[in-house]
Steps between C-alpha positions, in 0.01 A plus 500: 500500500741342745809340348702256709719371220479453126327160519223566752288805559158572640261725314293732710137524390445786260203732558216480253467783253203663331162332484624185673593699810161670516315170453708323764454779754128538426442124519677471835323806638155367419560154647308555829191611309524205263541255788194650668290453184611139457425427866156663476428297187602176670274578794213584265536154346510344847181689586332345199617155609366565851160596359502183290586285801218662700258437214562125521471495879868478595469773764819434702718534189304802380536668839875437514543634146286805579712589803816449294359733235403763759850510648667481159295779345575724797870432444476571126297814577772627733771421245298682234459804726875497571574479126273798431636712783866422431473526122600139445253406228217740573267372229564140598447591864169672425384196306603278793294715738188461283554124457562455871166661583322303228644166617454544876204289619444713810481823300276341237260363760472849655441663160240242399337540842452871434313429177310201635336684785 
């Protein structure tokens, strides 16, 4: 605590103690993994919208959304890999990796192509 005079002083922030400290540190450490999962989820929803737009014949919009999803899922995949490798939300990062593969139209078309002959 810094005291300038009796009437005004500035309190320095006090460190958290006990469970609050562990929760705050753990929450901040897992943030990259959580962001990657949210991003992968958003791109999965956009993929669904792109498929819906293609189903009604709006191909230019569907194509633009598909390319957005491809780039976005690659970015969320890389963030998930970084979270796993750096220990910044490993479980969240692993989930983001799986979601990124599942939501990527390019990857899905290749996988379905393998099964379709």
